[in-house]
N, C-alpha and C positions, 0 to 999 in steps of 0.2 A: 587860491582855490585850486589851480591845477596841481600844485604841489600835494594838497590834500588828496585828491583822487589818486595820484601816483602812490602815496603812501598807503592808502586803504588798499588799492591794488596788490601790492607786494606784501601787506599783512594777510590778504586772503589766499595769496598765491598758493601756500602750503596745503591750506584746507581744500582747495580746488584741485591740486595734484593728487592728494591723498583720496578725494571723491571719484577722480578719474581712474585711479589704479584699484579702487575697491572692488571686490568681487561683486558681481550682479547676484541679486537674490534669486535663489533656486526656483526655476518654475515647475510647476506642476505638470505631471504627464495627465493627458486627458485620455480616458478609456470609454469605449462604448460596451455595451453588454457582451456583444461577440467577442470583442477583444479582451475583456475581463475573463471569459470562459475559456478562450483559447491560451491565454497567458496561464491560467489555473492548470489546464490539462497538460501544459508544458514543464511546469515548474513545482506543482503540488508534490510534496514528499510522499503522500498516499500513491500517487501515480506512479512515482519513481520507484517505490517499493514494489508495486504490482508488476512493473517491468523487470525488476531483478528477480521477482518469483518465477517470471516466464524464462528468464535465463537459467535459473536453478532447475526448472523442469526439463528444459533442453539439455542441461548437462546430466541430469538423471536418466534421460533416454539413452545418452551415450554411453554412460556408466552401465546401465542393463545390456546394451549391445555387447559391451565388453567381456561380459561373462561367457558369451558363446565363442570368442576369439581364443587363439592358443595362449596358454598361460605358461610363461617361461621364467624359470628361477635358476639363479647361479648360486654356488656355495662353494667357499674355501676355507680349510681349517688346517691348523698344526696343533698336534698334541704331544705334549712332553711328558710321558710316564715316568715319573722319577723313580718309582718303585713298582715293577711290574708285578701282576698278580700271578701266583704259582698255579701249577696244574696238580690236580690230585689224582693218583692213579694206585692201583693195588699191584705190588711186587710178585711177578709171577716167574721170575728167573731170568736167565740170560736171553730169552727170546724176546721180551718186550723191549718197548722204546727206551726203558729207563737203563737198559744194559746190565752189565753184571754188577750187582751190588752186595756180592757174598762177602767181600772184604770189608764192608762197613759194619763196625759194630752194632748190635742191637737190631738189625733188620733181618728178617726172616721171610720166607714165602708167606704170602697173605697178607702182609702188614699193608696199611695204606700209607703211601709216601707222598710227601708235598715237595714236588719236583721243581727244579728252576724253569722258567718259560723260554722253551727252546725255540718255540715258532713265531715270536714277535720281538721287535727291537723296540727300544724306549721311546723313540721318536717316530711319529707317522704323520703324514699329510695326505689330503684328498683334495681334489678340485672337480666339482661336478656340475652338470647342467641338466635340469630335468624339464621336461616339456609335457604337458597335458591338454588334450583337446576334448571337449564336450562333443559328443555325436548326436545324442538324443535326451532331452529331457523335457517333459511336458510342461513342468512349471515355468521353465524358460521360455517357452514360446508364449505362454500366457502372459509372462512378465514382461515381453516385448510389447504385447498389445496394451497391457496396463499402463506401461511407462507413456506411450503416445496419448492414452486417455488421460493421464495425469498432466501432461503438457497442456492438453487441450482444456483441461479444468482451470488451469493458471490463466489461460486466455480469457476464459468466462468471467473468472473472478475480477480480471483487469477490466472487464466492461462494466462490471457491477462498482467497482471503485470509481470508474469514470463517471457512472451516473450519479453516485453520491457527490462528487466534487461539482458536477453541472449543477445540481440541486442547491448545494450550500452557496455556490458562487452566485447563482442567479438571484436567490432570495437575498443574499446581503447586498447584492448590487441594487435591487429594487429599493431597498430599506434606505440605501444612502441617496439614491436619486430622488425619493419622494421627501425624504428629510430636507434636500437642497431646495425643492420647489416650495416646500414650507417655510424655509428662511427666507424666502422672497416675499411671502404672504405677510410674515412679521415685519419686514422693512416698510412695505406699503401700508400695513395696519398703523404702524407706529408714525409714518409721515402723515396719514390722515388724522390720527388723534392729536398729534403735535399741532396740525394746522388748526385744528378745532379748539385746541387749549389757547392758542394765541389770540385767535378770534374771540373767544370767551373772556380772556384777560382784558383785551381792548374794550369789550362792552362793558365789563365791570368797571374800568377805569372812568368809563363816560356815563355811569350810573344805569345802564340798560340791562345789567345782569347782576345777580347775586354772588357774593365770595364763594359761598358753598358750590355754586355751580362751577366754578373755577376748581375748587377743591376735589369735586367728583371726577372730573376729567384728569386732574393732575395724578389722582389715585389710579384710573384706568390707565394713564400713560405709564406710571411706575411699574405697574403689573404687568404690562405688555414688555417692556424693556426688561424687566427680570426674567419674564418666561422666555424671551428671545435670547438671553444670555445663557440660560440654562439648556434651552434646545440646541445653541450652537455648540456646547460641549458635548450633547448627545449626538449630534451630527458628526463630530469628530471622530467619536466612538465608533459610530456605525461604518466610517471609513476606514478606520483601524481593523474592524471585523472583517470588511471585505479584503484589506491587505492580507489578513491571516488566512482567509479561505483561498487566496490566490498565491499565497507564499511570495508576496511582493514584500520588497525591503521596507520594514517599518519607519526607517528614517528618512524615507523619499516621499515627496509629496504626490498625492493622487487625487485627481477629480474624474467625476463621473459624467457622462453625457448622453443624452438620450432624449426621445419625444415620447411623452407618456401617452399620448393619443394612438401613436403607432404601435406601442408596446401592448396597449389594450385594445388590439384588434379583436375582433370577433371570431369565435370558434365554431365550427360546425359540429355539434355533438353528435348528431345523426351519423356523420361521415367517420367520427371516431368509434361509434359503436359498430357501424358496418364493417370496419377494419380491424375489430377485436381479434388479437390472437394471442393466446397465453406466451407462446413461444417467443414474443417480442420482449417480455420482461427477462432482464438479466438474471434475476433470482430463480426464474423457473429453468432458464438455460444451465445454470448451475446444478440445480437439483437434477436435471436430466442426465448431466456428466457425471454426478455422483452415482446416479443409478447404474450407469454404464460400468463404472468402477467396480460397483458392487457385484454385478453380474460377473465380471472378470475375477474378482475375489472368490467368488463361489466356484467357478471354472477351475481356479487353480487349486482349490482343495480336492476337486475330482482329479486333476492332474497329478497330484502329489503321490498318489497310489499307482502311478505308471512306471515301469522300469526306467533306468537310467543307464545310458550306455556311454562310455568314455574310453579313450585311449591315452597311453602314457609312454614316453621314452626316457631313459636316463643314460647319460654319457658322462663319463669322467675319467681321471687318472688319479692313481695314487702310489705311495711308496713308504718305506721305512728306512730308518738310518739309526746308528748309534747315537748320533749327534745331530743338533739342529743344522749345522753348517753342512752336514753330509747330504741333506735333502738336496741341496743345490749344487753338488759337485759334478764336474763334467766328466768325470772318469768313465770309460767304457766298461760296462758289466759283461760278463759271460753269462748267458742265459741258458746253460745247461742245468738240470735240476741240482746239480752238486754244488754249483758255484754261482748263485744268483747274486749279483751285485746290489748292495743296499743303497747306491746312488742313482739308480734309474727309475723313470716313472712309467707305470705300466697302466695301459688303458683298460677300461671296462664299459660294456654296452649292454642295456637292457630295454626290452620293449614290452609292452603290455596291453591288454584289453580288459575293462572291467565293466561287468554287467550288474548293476544292483536292482534287485526285485523285491519291493515291500510286499511282505506276506501278511502280517498281521500286527497291528499297532494297538492292540488293546482297545479296539473300537474307538481310538482318538479321533481318526479322519471322519467317522460317522457323525460324530457329535458335533465336530467342526463345521461339516457340511450342514448340519442341522442349524447351527447358530447362524451361519451366513445365509441360510433361506429365511429365517426369521428376520434378520437384518433387511433383507430386500423387501419383505413384507412391510417393515415399518417405513421403507421409501416409498412404496406404493400408497401407503396411507398418507405420507407427507404430500405427494401429489393432489390428493384430494383436499387436505388441508389448505394446500397453497392455493389451488383453484377457488376454494370458498372465500379465502381471505382476498384473493384479487377482485372477485365479484362484488365483495364488500367495500373494498377501496374504491372501485369504479363508481358504485352507486353513491358513496359518500362523498367522492370528489365532484362528481356530476352536480348532485344537489347543493353542495357548497359553493361551487362556481356560479349556478343559477341564483341562488340566494345572494351571493355577493353581487353580482350583476344588478339584481333588483335594488339592492340596499344602495348601491353607487348612483343608480338612476334617481333614487329617492333623494339622496344627500346632494345630488347635483342641483335637483330642482330646489331644496331648501337653500342652498348657498345663493342660488340666483335671486330667491325671494328676499334672503337676509341682506344680500347687496341692494335690492331696490328699497327695501324698509330702511335702511342705514342712509340710503341717498336721500329719500324724501323727508325723513325725520330731520336730518341736518338742514335741508332746504328750509323747511318749516320753522325749524329753530331759528334760522338766520333771518327769517321774515318776520320773527316774533310772534309766531301763532303756535309754537311747539314748545315743550318743557326741555330742559337740560337734562333730566332724568330719562326722558324717552330715547335722547341721543345716546346716552350712556348704555342703557338696556340693548338699544339696536346695534351698538358696535359690540357688545359682549355677545349677542347672538349671532351676529356675523363671524366672529372669531371662533366661536365654538361650532358653527356649520362649516366653516373651512377645515377646521381640525377633523371633523367627523367625514367629510368628503374625502379627503386624503388618506384617512385610515380606512375607509371603504375602498378606495382604489387600491391600497396596498392588499387588502384582503382579496380582490378580484386577481391581482398579478400572482399572488401566492397560490391561489386556488388553481389558477391556470397551470403553474408548475406542478403542483399535486396531481392534478388531472392527467397531464403529459407523463407523469411517471406511473400512475396507475393503469394507463394504456400502453406502457412500454415505449413512448415516443420521446422520451426526454433525451435520450442518446441520438435517435434518429434525426430529431430535429435540430440538432446542433451543427452549425455550418463546419464544413471541413476547411482544411487550409488551402 
C-alpha cells in the first residue's frame, strides 16, 4: 500500500508543479465612482484633444506676437548669363558711347544700333540681408487681443469637454453598479425558488402535492435562470460601456464599487435654485468668449482703415565676373573708375520707412463692418436663446428628479410588500393552507417589483446628474485630485 501512495505521488507530481507554475488568473481592478471619473479625465481621448487644442491656441498667440518682431531674410544667388542682352542706341557720330562707326558699312547717322553689352559681365552674384520692422498697425494690436481670447476659448471648450466626459462616465457607472445589484437579486431569487422546488418535489413524492405544482415552479425557475444568464451578458456590456467612456483597456477586468444609499443622498433643490448662475454653465462661458472674439473681429475691421507704419533695411554685397570661378578670386582690384576689378565684392546699404494710408476701398470695409455688427447681434440673440434653454432644462431636470424620487419611494414600498406577500404565501403553502399558484404569482410579483425598484433608482441617479448639469454643478461637484 505504501508503494501505491508513492506511485500516485510521483504520477501527480508533474501536474502539481504545472499548477504551481501556472499564472494566477488576472484580478479585476475595483473602481469607485470618483476613481472612474478621475481616470476618465486623465485618459479620455476627448480630454487629451482639448489639451492639444489649448497648446495649439498658445502657439497661435506666440505666432501672432511674432508678426510684430523684426523680420530678417537672407538671400544669395549666382546668375550665369550665357548670352547677354544687347543695348539699343541711336548712332549720333563719334561723340556717343558707341564711338566712331563711320567705317562700318551700312551704318549712318540716325540709325538704331544693337550694340554689345559694355556695362555687364556674363556672371554676377549678390548676397543680401533684409530687415523689416512693423512700427504701427492697428490690426496687429487687435490681433494680439484676439489671440489671447482665442486661447481663453480653448480653455472654456476644454471645460465643456470635461463636463461631457463626467456626465457620460457617471451614467455608465450607475448602470453597471445597479446591474451588479440586480445580479445579486437574481441569485437570491433563484436560490429561493430552487428551495421551493425541492420542497414541492418532496411533497409530490409523498402525495401531498400534485405534479402540476412541481411543473409550475420548475417553469418559474427555468425562466429565472434564463433571465439571469441574459442579464449577466447585459451586465458585461454595461461594464464594457463604462470602460469605453473611461478609455480603460478593454482587455482588462474592471469591477465597480459603491454604496447605492450614499449615492442616492438627498439634494437641496432650494439651495440649487438660490445659487443659480448662468455663468456656471460651460456652454454659457463658451458663448461669452465667442462674443468677445466677435467684438474683436468688429474692432479689427475698423482698425484695417488705419495707417500702417513700417521700417526696412537692406544690406548686401555684389560682384560680376567673366566666369563663375572669377567670383571667388582673391586678386586685388584697382578701384579707380578706369580699372575696376571683376573679382571684388562691393557693398550696398539701403534704409527706408514706409507709411501705408488706406484711402478708399470701394466701400468694402463699410460692408465688412456691417456684416460683423450683424454677426454680433446674432450672438446677442443666442444669449437669449441659451438662457431660455437653461431655464427650461432646469425646470425639466427638477421635475424629473422630484418625479423619480416619488416613483422610487413607491417602488420601494411595493418591493417591501411583495417580499412580505412572497414570504407569507410560502409559509401558508408549507402549512397546506395555500395554493402553489399563489406562491408562483407572489414570486413573479416580487421579481417584477425588484426590477421596477432598481429601474426607478437608476432614474433617480440619472436625474440627479441631469440636474447637476442643468445648474452648472457637474464640473464643480467633481472631486479634485
